[in-house]
C-alpha positions in Angstrom: 0.0 0.0 -0.1 1.7 2.8 -1.3 -0.7 5.7 -0.1 -1.8 4.4 3.2 -0.3 5.4 6.8 3.1 5.1 7.4 4.1 2.3 9.5 7.3 0.9 11.1 7.9 -2.8 12.4 11.3 -3.3 14.6 13.2 -6.3 16.0 15.0 -6.0 19.2 17.1 -7.9 21.2 14.5 -8.0 23.9 11.5 -7.5 22.2 9.6 -5.9 18.8 7.9 -2.5 18.7 5.4 -1.0 15.9 4.7 2.2 14.9 2.2 4.0 12.8 1.8 7.6 12.0 -2.0 7.9 12.1 -2.7 11.6 11.6 -6.3 12.7 10.2 -6.3 14.6 7.4 -8.4 17.0 9.0 -8.4 19.1 12.3 -12.3 17.7 12.8 -11.3 13.8 13.1 -11.3 12.5 17.3 -7.6 11.9 16.8 -9.2 9.0 19.5 -11.7 7.4 17.2 -8.3 6.8 14.7 -7.0 3.0 15.6 -3.6 1.4 13.6 -2.4 -0.8 15.9 -4.1 -4.4 17.5 -3.8 -7.0 19.7 -4.4 -10.1 18.3 -3.0 -12.5 20.8 -2.0 -11.9 24.5 1.4 -12.7 22.3 0.7 -11.3 19.1 -0.2 -7.5 17.2 -0.4 -6.0 14.2 0.0 -2.6 12.0 -2.0 -1.8 9.7 -1.9 0.0 6.3 -4.8 1.1 3.7 -8.7 0.8 4.1 -10.0 1.1 7.8 -12.6 -1.5 7.1 -10.6 -4.0 5.2 -7.9 -4.0 8.5 -10.8 -4.5 10.4 -11.9 -7.6 8.7 -8.6 -8.9 8.6 -8.3 -8.4 12.3 -11.0 -10.1 13.1 -10.2 -13.1 10.9 -6.9 -12.8 12.9 -8.4 -12.8 16.3 -11.1 -15.5 15.3 -8.2 -17.8 13.6 -5.7 -17.3 17.1 -9.2 -18.3 19.7 -9.7 -21.6 17.4 -6.1 -22.3 17.4 -6.1 -22.3 21.4 -9.6 -23.7 21.9 -8.5 -26.4 19.5 -5.0 -27.1 20.9 -4.3 -25.5 24.2 -1.5 -23.3 23.0 -1.4 -19.9 21.9 -1.0 -19.7 18.0 2.7 -19.9 16.3 2.8 -16.2 14.7 4.2 -17.6 11.2 1.3 -19.8 11.1 -0.9 -16.6 11.5 0.5 -15.2 9.7 0.3 -17.7 6.5 -3.5 -17.9 7.8 -4.0 -14.0 6.9 -1.9 -14.7 3.6 -3.9 -17.4 2.5 -7.5 -15.8 3.2 -6.1 -12.3 1.3 -4.8 -14.7 -1.4 -7.6 -16.0 -1.9 -9.7 -12.6 -2.6 -7.4 -12.3 -5.1 -8.9 -15.2 -7.3 -12.4 -15.3 -7.2 -15.0 -14.0 -9.3 -17.3 -10.8 -7.2 -15.1 -10.2 -4.7 -11.8 -7.5 -4.6 -8.8 -8.1 -3.2 -8.1 -6.4 0.8 -6.7 -3.0 0.5 -4.6 -3.7 3.1 -0.9 -4.0 4.1 -0.1 -5.9 8.0 2.7 -5.7 10.0 2.1 -8.7 12.3 5.0 -8.9 15.8 4.8 -11.6 18.2 7.1 -14.1 19.8 7.8 -17.2 18.5 9.4 -19.9 21.3 12.2 -17.8 22.5 12.6 -15.3 19.3 10.6 -11.9 18.7 9.5 -12.3 14.4 8.0 -9.4 12.3 6.0 -10.7 9.1 4.5 -8.3 6.3 1.8 -9.3 4.5 0.7 -7.2 1.7 -2.6 -7.4 -0.7 -2.0 -10.1 -2.5 -1.5 -12.3 0.0 2.7 -12.4 -0.4 4.6 -13.4 3.1 7.6 -12.0 4.2 9.8 -11.6 7.4 11.8 -8.9 8.5 14.4 -7.5 11.1 13.2 -4.3 9.9 10.5 -2.4 7.9 8.0 -0.1 6.2 4.7 0.0 4.9 2.4 2.6 3.5 3.2 5.8 2.8 7.2 6.6 2.5 8.4 3.1 2.3 11.1 3.9 0.3 12.5 5.8 2.3 11.8 4.6 5.6 14.0 1.2 4.1 16.5 3.4 3.2 16.3 5.0 7.0 16.3 1.7 8.3 19.3 -0.2 6.5 21.4 2.7 7.3 20.8 2.6 10.7 19.5 -0.4 12.3 21.8 -2.9 14.4 20.4 -6.8 15.4 21.6 -6.0 19.2 19.4 -2.6 20.0 17.6 -3.1 22.4 14.1 -2.4 22.4 13.7 1.0 23.8 16.3 1.7 21.4 14.3 0.3 18.5 11.6 2.2 19.9 13.2 5.8 19.2 15.0 4.4 15.8 11.1 3.6 14.8 9.9 7.3 15.7 13.2 9.0 13.9 12.2 6.7 11.1 8.7 8.1 10.8 9.8 11.5 11.1 11.9 11.3 8.1 8.4 10.8 6.1 6.6 13.1 8.5 5.4 16.6 7.5 6.1 19.0 10.7 6.8 17.2 13.6 6.0 14.2 16.1 2.9 14.4 18.1 2.0 12.0 20.6 -1.0 12.2 19.7 -0.4 11.2 15.8 1.9 8.1 16.9 0.7 4.8 18.1 3.2 2.5 19.4 2.6 -1.2 20.2 5.4 -3.7 21.7 5.7 -6.7 23.1 8.6 -7.7 25.5 10.5 -11.4 25.3 10.1 -11.4 29.2 6.8 -10.8 29.3 6.0 -12.0 26.0 2.9 -10.2 26.3 1.8 -7.2 23.7 0.6 -4.1 24.5 0.2 -0.3 23.2 2.1 2.6 24.8 0.0 5.3 26.6 0.0 9.1 25.3 2.5 9.6 28.0 5.0 6.7 27.3 4.7 8.0 23.7 5.9 11.5 24.4 8.2 10.3 26.6 9.8 8.7 23.9 9.6 11.4 21.0 11.4 13.8 23.8 14.4 11.3 23.0 14.3 11.5 19.2 17.3 13.3 17.8 16.1 17.1 16.9 18.1 17.4 13.6 16.1 14.3 12.1 13.7 15.0 9.2 13.1 18.7 10.3 11.6 18.9 6.1 9.8 16.0 6.4 9.1 14.3 3.2 5.9 13.2 3.3 3.0 14.3 0.2 
């Protein structure tokens, strides 16, 4: 999705983070009503870019699959298994008459075994695993930035700041805690959660001031 909201996913040595610039196109929108990061299961979260209604349908599907797996096998669903099921579901809509493909890309982050994993799926149903990636508007700039700055030994707090820096390279104006949504999962807790506004504000204050001052998003 080249025109969707910008989302970033980064894997750290002790967790993973998802970040989304959810700023609205008009100041009349209540920012609390915009949600781009969702919890699928205790150990899995997703960030979306693209058509909102399509994203919610896929989130509902993913949650249902996670619950079915837990009920059937009495264990949490594997993140790779869930990602493949989402992709199979999306791909089926590319070859059936009377339906259209889902206009949504997803970043799926979670814990499997003793490591964190991040998968990306596009509207065609293609699936790739990344250490760090971006989707939506400004993807090429995000990827260029991450290729230069990302290191595999990064910790979770620094990964959050790096993700904010990446968003800032394609964002018009300064970062605002009301416009940025952040979800994290730590290896120590194995729980996915969304950061509070005050937590996001704290991390924004740690972003180097000189990064992306002019912004590039169109």
